C-alpha positions as CSV (number, residue, x, y, z in Angstrom):
1,X,19.0,10.8,-107.1
2,X,16.5,7.1,-107.4
3,X,13.7,6.6,-108.7
4,X,12.7,5.9,-104.9
5,X,14.0,8.5,-103.0
6,X,12.9,11.2,-105.3
7,X,9.5,10.5,-105.0
8,X,7.7,11.8,-102.2
9,X,4.4,10.3,-100.5
10,X,1.6,12.3,-99.9
11,X,-0.6,11.8,-97.5
12,X,-4.7,12.4,-98.0
13,X,-6.9,12.5,-95.0
14,X,-9.6,9.1,-95.4
15,X,-13.2,9.2,-96.0
16,X,-14.1,9.0,-92.5
17,X,-11.4,11.7,-91.4
18,X,-13.0,14.3,-93.5
19,X,-16.6,12.8,-91.3
20,X,-15.5,13.2,-88.8
21,X,-14.3,17.0,-89.6
22,X,-16.8,18.2,-91.0
23,X,-18.8,16.9,-87.4
24,X,-16.8,18.7,-85.2
25,X,-17.3,21.7,-87.2
26,X,-21.4,21.5,-86.8
27,X,-20.8,20.9,-83.5
28,X,-18.8,24.1,-83.0
29,X,-21.9,25.9,-84.6
30,X,-24.2,24.9,-82.5
31,X,-21.5,25.4,-79.3
32,X,-21.3,29.2,-81.4
33,X,-24.9,29.7,-81.1
34,X,-25.6,28.1,-77.5
35,X,-22.6,30.4,-76.2
36,X,-24.5,33.0,-78.2
37,X,-27.6,32.3,-76.1
38,X,-26.0,32.2,-73.0
39,X,-24.3,35.7,-73.4
40,X,-27.7,36.8,-74.4
41,X,-29.2,36.1,-71.1
42,X,-25.8,37.9,-69.7
43,X,-26.5,41.0,-70.8
44,X,-30.2,41.3,-71.1
45,X,-31.4,41.9,-74.5
46,X,-34.0,39.3,-74.4
47,X,-36.9,40.0,-71.6
48,X,-38.1,37.8,-69.2
49,X,-37.7,36.3,-65.3
50,X,-34.2,34.4,-66.3
51,X,-32.8,36.5,-68.9
52,X,-31.4,38.9,-67.2
53,X,-28.1,38.5,-65.2
54,X,-29.1,41.1,-61.9
55,X,-32.9,38.7,-61.7
56,X,-30.9,35.4,-61.9
57,X,-30.2,33.5,-59.0
58,X,-26.5,32.4,-57.9
59,X,-26.6,28.9,-59.0
60,X,-27.7,30.1,-62.6
61,X,-25.1,33.3,-62.4
62,X,-22.6,30.7,-62.0
63,X,-23.9,28.4,-64.8
64,X,-24.3,30.9,-67.1
65,X,-21.1,32.7,-67.2
66,X,-19.2,29.4,-67.3
67,X,-20.9,28.5,-70.3
68,X,-21.4,31.8,-71.9
69,X,-16.9,31.7,-72.1
70,X,-16.7,27.9,-72.3
71,X,-18.8,27.1,-75.3
72,X,-17.8,29.8,-77.9
73,X,-13.8,28.9,-76.5
74,X,-15.2,25.3,-77.2
75,X,-17.1,26.1,-80.8
76,X,-13.5,27.9,-81.6
77,X,-11.4,24.6,-81.0
78,X,-13.8,22.4,-82.6
79,X,-13.4,24.6,-85.9
80,X,-9.8,25.0,-85.6
81,X,-9.6,21.0,-84.7
82,X,-7.7,21.6,-82.6
83,X,-7.5,19.2,-79.6
84,X,-8.6,21.3,-76.7
85,X,-11.7,21.2,-78.9
86,X,-13.6,18.1,-77.5
87,X,-12.0,18.6,-74.2
88,X,-13.4,22.7,-74.0
89,X,-16.9,21.3,-75.3
90,X,-17.0,17.9,-73.3
91,X,-16.7,20.7,-70.3
92,X,-19.7,22.2,-71.3
93,X,-21.4,18.8,-72.5
94,X,-20.7,17.7,-68.7
95,X,-21.5,20.4,-67.0
96,X,-25.1,20.7,-68.7
97,X,-25.7,17.2,-68.0
98,X,-24.9,17.7,-64.0
99,X,-27.1,20.9,-63.9
100,X,-29.7,19.5,-65.6
101,X,-29.9,16.0,-64.5
102,X,-27.7,16.9,-61.0
103,X,-30.9,19.3,-60.0
104,X,-33.5,19.4,-62.3
105,X,-35.1,21.6,-59.0
106,X,-33.1,24.4,-59.5
107,X,-32.4,24.3,-63.5
108,X,-35.3,22.4,-64.5
């Protein structure tokens, strides 16, 4: 064997790739926190008018259930650096933007 064919090239991630990976993991932590907060809202752990599922208006029930499921999935995908993680996170972010910017009278 020649020296050229026996040599193996090991690719190392660049600094920007490492920083982006850690950025995704920080966002994953926030997604997990938001998911936990929505689950607290769904199970009625915290006392309050909009903090129990059976006392919420229907629009809050739909939004809370959807985000309580999607945020932990987004967190898992972002933490694992999976290609679908940012897609699920974008769905969560777009949903909250539409909720609060598009319907401020309902979601305030």
